[in-house]
C-alpha positions as CSV (number, residue, x, y, z in Angstrom):
1,M,-6.6,-25.7,-15.9
2,E,-5.1,-24.9,-12.5
3,T,-2.6,-22.1,-12.2
4,C,0.1,-22.2,-9.6
5,L,1.6,-19.0,-8.0
6,Y,5.3,-18.9,-7.3
7,F,7.4,-15.9,-6.0
8,V,11.1,-15.0,-6.4
9,K,13.0,-12.4,-4.4
10,K,10.3,-11.9,-1.8
11,S,10.4,-8.6,0.1
12,P,9.6,-8.2,3.9
13,V,8.6,-4.6,3.5
14,R,4.9,-4.0,4.3
15,I,2.7,-1.7,2.3
16,W,-0.6,-1.0,4.2
17,G,0.2,-4.0,6.4
18,L,1.0,-6.5,3.6
19,T,4.2,-7.6,1.9
20,P,3.9,-7.5,-1.9
21,S,3.6,-11.3,-2.0
22,E,0.9,-11.4,0.7
23,R,-1.0,-8.7,-1.2
24,A,-0.7,-10.6,-4.5
25,K,-2.0,-13.8,-2.9
26,K,-5.0,-12.0,-1.5
27,V,-5.8,-10.3,-4.8
28,L,-5.6,-13.7,-6.6
29,D,-7.3,-15.7,-3.9
30,G,-9.3,-18.6,-5.4
31,A,-7.7,-18.1,-8.9
32,V,-4.4,-19.7,-8.1
33,R,-2.7,-22.3,-5.8
34,C,0.4,-20.9,-4.0
35,I,3.5,-23.1,-4.1
36,D,7.0,-22.8,-2.6
37,D,8.7,-25.4,-4.7
38,L,8.6,-25.6,-8.5
39,S,8.9,-29.3,-8.3
40,E,5.2,-29.3,-7.5
41,V,4.5,-28.1,-11.0
42,G,4.3,-30.6,-13.8
43,K,4.4,-30.3,-17.5
44,G,1.0,-29.1,-18.8
45,Q,0.3,-27.0,-15.7
46,R,0.4,-23.3,-15.7
47,V,2.6,-21.3,-13.3
48,L,2.4,-17.6,-12.6
49,I,5.8,-16.4,-11.4
50,L,6.1,-13.0,-9.7
51,R,8.9,-10.9,-8.4
52,G,8.0,-10.6,-4.7
53,D,9.9,-7.3,-4.4
54,Y,7.6,-5.5,-6.7
55,L,4.1,-4.0,-6.0
56,F,1.6,-5.0,-8.7
57,E,-1.6,-3.2,-9.4
58,D,-4.7,-5.6,-9.1
59,R,-5.7,-5.4,-12.8
60,L,-2.2,-6.6,-13.9
61,L,-2.3,-9.6,-11.5
62,K,-5.7,-10.7,-12.7
63,E,-4.7,-10.2,-16.4
64,L,-1.5,-12.2,-15.9
65,V,-3.5,-15.2,-14.6
66,K,-5.6,-15.2,-17.8
67,R,-2.6,-14.8,-20.2
68,E,-0.5,-17.8,-21.3
69,D,3.1,-17.8,-22.4
70,V,3.7,-14.1,-21.5
71,F,6.4,-12.2,-19.8
72,L,6.0,-8.8,-18.1
73,Y,8.7,-6.2,-17.8
74,V,9.3,-2.7,-16.4
75,K,11.9,-0.2,-17.5
76,R,14.5,0.8,-14.8
77,L,17.3,3.1,-15.8
78,G,16.5,2.5,-19.4
79,K,16.8,-1.3,-19.2
80,K,14.1,-4.0,-19.1
81,T,13.6,-5.7,-15.8
82,F,11.4,-8.8,-16.0
83,V,9.0,-9.0,-13.1
84,A,6.4,-11.6,-14.0
85,A,5.8,-14.6,-16.3
86,N,2.9,-17.0,-17.0
87,V,4.5,-20.2,-18.5
88,D,4.0,-23.9,-18.7
89,G,5.4,-25.9,-15.7
90,A,8.2,-27.4,-17.9
91,A,9.5,-23.9,-18.5
92,A,9.2,-22.5,-15.0
93,K,12.8,-22.9,-14.0
94,E,14.1,-21.1,-17.0
95,A,11.5,-18.3,-16.5
96,V,12.7,-17.9,-12.9
97,K,16.3,-17.3,-14.2
98,I,15.0,-14.5,-16.4
99,L,13.1,-12.9,-13.5
100,E,16.3,-13.1,-11.4
101,G,18.2,-11.2,-14.1
102,R,19.9,-14.0,-15.8
103,H,18.7,-13.2,-19.3
104,D,18.4,-15.8,-22.1
105,E,17.1,-13.8,-25.0
106,A,16.7,-17.0,-27.1
107,F,14.4,-18.5,-24.5
108,L,12.0,-15.5,-24.9
109,E,11.3,-16.4,-28.5
110,G,7.8,-17.7,-28.8
111,Y,6.6,-15.7,-25.8
112,S,4.6,-12.5,-25.7
113,V,6.6,-9.8,-24.0
114,H,4.6,-6.9,-22.5
115,S,5.0,-3.8,-20.4
116,P,2.2,-2.8,-17.8
117,E,0.8,-0.3,-20.3
118,T,0.3,-2.9,-23.1
119,I,-1.0,-5.8,-21.1
120,A,-3.9,-4.2,-19.2
121,A,-6.5,-1.6,-20.2
122,G,-6.1,1.9,-18.8
123,F,-9.9,2.3,-18.3
124,D,-11.0,0.8,-15.0
125,A,-14.8,0.5,-15.1
126,N,-15.0,-0.5,-11.4
127,L,-13.1,2.5,-10.2
128,K,-14.6,4.7,-12.9
129,K,-11.3,6.2,-14.2
130,F,-8.5,6.0,-16.6
131,E,-5.2,5.1,-14.9
132,T,-2.1,3.6,-16.4
133,P,-1.4,0.2,-14.7
134,F,1.7,0.2,-12.5
135,V,4.4,-2.2,-11.2
136,L,6.7,-0.5,-8.7
137,P,9.9,-1.7,-6.9
138,V,9.5,-2.1,-3.2
139,S,12.0,-0.8,-0.6
140,K,11.8,0.2,3.0
141,R,12.8,3.8,2.1
142,K,10.0,4.0,-0.4
143,A,7.3,2.4,1.8
144,R,5.4,5.6,2.6
145,E,5.5,6.7,-1.0
146,L,4.2,3.3,-2.2
147,E,1.4,3.5,0.3
148,D,0.4,6.9,-1.0
149,R,0.5,5.5,-4.6
150,L,-1.7,2.6,-3.7
151,F,-4.1,4.8,-1.9
152,D,-4.4,7.1,-4.9
153,W,-5.1,4.0,-7.1
154,S,-7.9,2.9,-4.8
155,Y,-9.8,6.2,-5.3
156,K,-12.6,6.4,-7.8
157,G,-12.0,8.9,-10.6
158,V,-15.5,9.8,-11.5
159,T,-17.4,10.8,-8.3
160,D,-18.9,13.8,-6.5
161,L,-16.8,16.9,-5.8
162,V,-16.7,16.3,-2.1
163,T,-15.3,12.8,-2.3
164,K,-13.0,13.7,-5.1
165,W,-11.4,16.8,-3.7
166,W,-12.2,17.2,0.0
167,W,-11.8,13.8,1.5
168,P,-8.6,12.2,0.0
169,K,-6.0,13.7,2.4
170,P,-7.9,13.2,5.7
171,A,-9.2,9.8,4.5
172,K,-5.6,8.6,3.8
173,E,-4.6,9.4,7.4
174,V,-7.6,7.7,8.9
175,V,-7.0,4.6,6.7
176,R,-3.4,4.6,7.9
177,T,-4.6,4.7,11.5
178,C,-7.2,1.9,10.9
179,V,-4.4,-0.3,9.5
180,K,-2.2,0.3,12.5
181,L,-5.1,-0.4,15.0
182,G,-6.4,-3.5,13.0
183,I,-9.8,-1.8,12.3
184,K,-11.6,-3.6,9.4
185,P,-13.7,-2.0,6.7
186,N,-16.9,-3.6,8.0
187,H,-16.2,-1.9,11.4
188,V,-16.1,1.4,9.6
189,T,-19.2,0.6,7.6
190,L,-21.1,-0.3,10.7
191,L,-20.2,2.9,12.4
192,G,-21.3,4.7,9.3
193,F,-24.7,2.9,9.4
194,I,-25.1,4.1,13.1
195,L,-24.4,7.6,12.0
196,V,-27.0,7.3,9.3
197,I,-29.6,6.6,12.0
198,I,-28.3,9.3,14.3
199,A,-28.3,11.9,11.6
200,G,-31.9,11.0,10.6
201,Y,-33.1,11.2,14.2
202,L,-31.5,14.6,14.7
203,F,-33.0,15.9,11.5
204,Y,-36.4,14.7,12.6
205,Q,-36.1,16.3,16.0
206,G,-35.1,19.6,14.4
207,Y,-31.5,19.6,15.6
208,L,-30.4,20.2,12.0
209,G,-26.9,21.5,12.8
210,L,-26.0,18.4,14.8
211,G,-27.6,16.2,12.2
212,L,-25.4,17.7,9.5
213,V,-22.3,17.0,11.6
214,A,-23.3,13.3,11.9
215,A,-24.3,13.2,8.2
216,W,-21.0,14.6,7.0
217,L,-19.0,12.3,9.3
218,M,-20.9,9.4,7.8
219,T,-20.1,10.5,4.2
220,F,-16.4,10.7,5.2
221,L,-16.5,7.2,6.7
222,D,-18.2,6.0,3.5
223,T,-15.0,7.1,1.7
224,V,-12.7,5.5,4.3
225,D,-14.3,2.0,4.4
226,G,-13.9,1.5,0.6
227,K,-10.3,2.7,0.5
228,L,-9.4,0.6,3.5
229,A,-10.9,-2.5,1.9
230,R,-9.0,-1.9,-1.4
231,V,-5.5,-1.1,0.0
232,T,-5.6,-4.0,2.5
233,V,-7.5,-6.4,0.1
234,T,-10.1,-7.1,2.8
235,S,-13.3,-6.7,0.7
236,S,-16.1,-9.1,1.5
237,K,-19.4,-9.8,-0.2
238,F,-21.3,-8.9,2.9
239,G,-19.4,-5.6,3.4
240,H,-19.8,-4.8,-0.3
241,Y,-23.6,-5.3,-0.4
242,F,-24.1,-3.8,3.1
243,D,-22.2,-0.6,2.2
244,H,-24.0,-0.3,-1.2
245,L,-27.4,-1.0,0.4
246,I,-26.9,1.8,2.9
247,D,-25.8,4.2,0.3
248,L,-28.7,3.4,-2.0
249,I,-31.5,3.6,0.6
250,H,-30.8,6.3,3.1
251,P,-30.4,9.7,1.2
252,P,-34.1,10.4,0.3
253,F,-35.1,9.4,3.9
254,W,-32.7,12.0,5.3
255,Y,-34.3,14.7,3.1
256,L,-37.8,13.6,4.3
257,L,-36.7,13.7,8.0
258,W,-35.0,17.1,7.4
259,G,-38.3,18.4,6.0
260,L,-40.3,17.0,8.9
261,G,-37.9,18.5,11.4
262,V,-38.3,21.9,9.7
263,E,-42.1,21.5,9.5
264,N,-43.0,20.0,12.9
265,T,-40.6,21.5,15.5
266,G,-41.7,25.1,14.9
267,R,-38.1,26.3,15.0
268,Y,-37.9,27.3,11.4
269,L,-40.0,29.0,8.7
270,L,-41.8,26.9,6.1
271,D,-43.9,29.0,3.7
272,Y,-44.8,26.4,1.1
273,P,-46.5,22.9,1.1
274,S,-43.9,20.2,1.8
275,V,-45.7,17.0,0.6
276,P,-45.2,17.7,-3.1
277,L,-41.5,18.2,-2.5
278,Y,-41.3,14.8,-0.7
279,W,-42.9,13.1,-3.6
280,A,-40.6,15.0,-6.1
281,I,-37.5,13.9,-4.1
282,F,-38.5,10.2,-3.8
283,I,-39.7,9.9,-7.4
284,G,-36.8,11.8,-8.8
285,Y,-34.3,9.8,-6.8
286,I,-35.7,6.5,-7.8
287,V,-36.0,7.5,-11.5
288,G,-32.3,8.6,-11.4
289,R,-31.1,5.3,-9.9
290,L,-33.2,3.3,-12.4
291,V,-31.8,5.2,-15.3
292,E,-28.2,4.5,-14.0
293,G,-29.0,0.8,-13.8
294,A,-30.6,0.7,-17.2
295,F,-27.7,2.4,-18.8
296,Q,-25.2,0.1,-17.2
297,M,-27.1,-2.9,-18.7
298,L,-27.2,-1.2,-22.1
299,S,-23.5,-0.4,-22.1
300,G,-22.4,-3.8,-21.0
301,G,-20.7,-2.8,-17.8
302,F,-19.7,0.9,-17.4
303,V,-21.8,3.5,-15.7
304,I,-23.5,6.4,-17.4
305,F,-21.2,8.9,-15.8
306,C,-18.3,7.4,-17.7
307,W,-20.0,7.7,-21.1
308,R,-19.0,11.1,-22.3
309,P,-17.0,14.0,-20.7
310,V,-20.2,15.9,-19.9
311,D,-21.5,12.9,-17.9
312,S,-18.3,12.7,-15.9
313,V,-18.4,16.5,-15.1
314,F,-22.1,16.2,-14.2
315,R,-21.3,13.5,-11.7
316,L,-19.4,16.0,-9.7
317,V,-22.6,17.8,-8.8
318,T,-25.5,15.4,-9.7
319,A,-28.2,15.1,-7.0
320,R,-26.5,12.4,-5.0
321,R,-26.0,12.6,-1.2
322,N,-23.0,14.8,-0.9
323,P,-24.0,17.6,-3.3
324,C,-27.5,17.6,-1.7
325,L,-25.8,17.8,1.7
326,I,-24.0,20.9,0.5
327,I,-27.4,22.4,-0.4
328,L,-28.8,21.6,3.0
329,S,-25.7,22.9,4.8
330,I,-25.8,26.3,3.0
331,S,-29.5,26.6,3.7
332,Y,-28.9,25.9,7.4
333,I,-26.0,28.4,7.6
334,V,-28.1,31.2,6.1
335,G,-31.0,30.4,8.5
336,R,-33.5,29.1,5.9
337,P,-33.4,25.3,6.0
338,D,-36.8,25.2,4.3
339,Y,-35.0,26.5,1.2
340,G,-32.6,23.5,1.5
341,L,-35.6,21.1,1.2
342,L,-36.8,23.1,-1.8
343,G,-33.3,23.1,-3.3
344,V,-32.8,19.4,-3.0
345,A,-36.2,18.7,-4.5
346,V,-35.6,20.9,-7.5
347,W,-32.0,19.7,-8.1
348,T,-33.1,16.0,-7.8
349,V,-35.8,16.5,-10.5
350,L,-33.4,18.4,-12.8
351,S,-30.7,15.8,-12.3
352,S,-33.0,12.9,-13.1
353,A,-34.4,14.7,-16.1
354,F,-30.8,15.1,-17.4
355,L,-30.1,11.4,-16.8
356,V,-33.3,10.4,-18.6
357,L,-32.3,12.5,-21.6
358,R,-28.9,10.9,-21.6
359,L,-30.4,7.4,-21.5
360,L,-32.7,8.3,-24.5
361,M,-29.7,9.5,-26.4
362,A,-27.9,6.2,-25.6
363,L,-30.9,4.2,-26.8
364,F,-31.0,6.2,-30.0
365,Q,-27.3,5.5,-30.6
366,R,-27.8,1.8,-30.0
367,A,-30.8,1.8,-32.3
368,R,-28.5,3.1,-35.1
369,G,-26.3,0.1,-34.5
370,K,-23.5,2.0,-32.7
371,R,-21.8,0.5,-29.6
372,L,-21.6,2.5,-26.4
373,T,-18.1,3.2,-25.3
374,S,-16.6,5.2,-22.5
375,W,-14.5,8.3,-23.4
376,L,-12.1,7.1,-20.7
377,D,-11.6,3.9,-22.7
378,E,-10.7,6.0,-25.7
379,V,-7.9,7.9,-24.0
380,D,-4.7,7.5,-26.1
381,R,-2.0,6.4,-23.7
382,A,0.7,7.0,-26.4
383,Q,-0.3,10.7,-26.8
384,P,-1.1,12.3,-23.5
385,K,-3.4,15.3,-23.7
386,D,-3.6,18.3,-21.5
387,G,-6.6,20.2,-20.2
388,L,-9.0,20.3,-17.3
389,L,-10.8,17.1,-18.1
390,Y,-7.6,15.1,-18.3
391,R,-6.3,16.6,-15.1
392,W,-9.5,15.7,-13.3
393,F,-10.2,12.2,-14.6
394,V,-7.0,10.7,-16.3
395,K,-4.0,9.5,-14.3
396,R,-0.8,8.4,-16.0
397,A,2.3,6.7,-14.8
């Protein structure tokens, strides 16, 4: 059944270049038909009515499309303010009155009434984190604060330590500049791809310091393009697969070219055979990625690093690109880049061995008839907990 989308009280304030209604339309593109007149909706048709002066998190919008006969409210100054409704076309005009503040409590009988916390799950498998869904009032005075809030939401929760703690602040400012200049996520991804090639070439030629500069800049842009796509709702299938393909393929080749640069230029010491290390890096990297894919199929959607707290903590330092770049950078600074190659090889093998062990434990749990669940999906929103893990990986309203 077709669902129509109708707005009341639209706001002209732009958050990351989009008004709240423009953003909602882009998030729900293909799932709804936008209308400006309720007379276009007939009995038997569904209509999703949204307050256009509120900023809705993406999960809430998608959930509201699926729910029927539901009202969504937020609490302001201790009172309920209704901000969204999914109703039959015949009830649309009455629903609009409620969203405009003209309450008719009798009309709400027979409808499900929810807050953001009760209508959508806190665990976001796509962004690998627990975060309470939000709906926020929009005003010009609060525009910058809302941009910051939306940027924070766009950030993955379970990721490496560099992406999690080093890049957020500078990435936010670069994303803000990109929005002002009209730069698209695919432009940033393309520049990142060019830097992948430049870094690899510099590594191979033995210019390891310059190569590290290019490599770190690429990893920073890899953070920027994803956040830019999410806050401006400009993701595309091409950009998604292009970005993920780059991320998937290039890391082991960087380590190979680093080793060849150390080995062939004569600028650095290399007092051990390098070929076994290359094999260890490639095999270990491929095994690790295969294990991640196998676990996601086994779990039904969430990644292995969201399974238990130990897995989320391990993701901070597991042998992915950024932690391995830290190893290479330290080895370069101390003047023994050959140790960097050795360190990456050893850490890649150890990381993959840990992932294989975790996969075997998951298979054993499934064999006992137990379902795999993420610890982030088990966080109790009603009883917030304190502690390092919760400060790192759980975000509440």
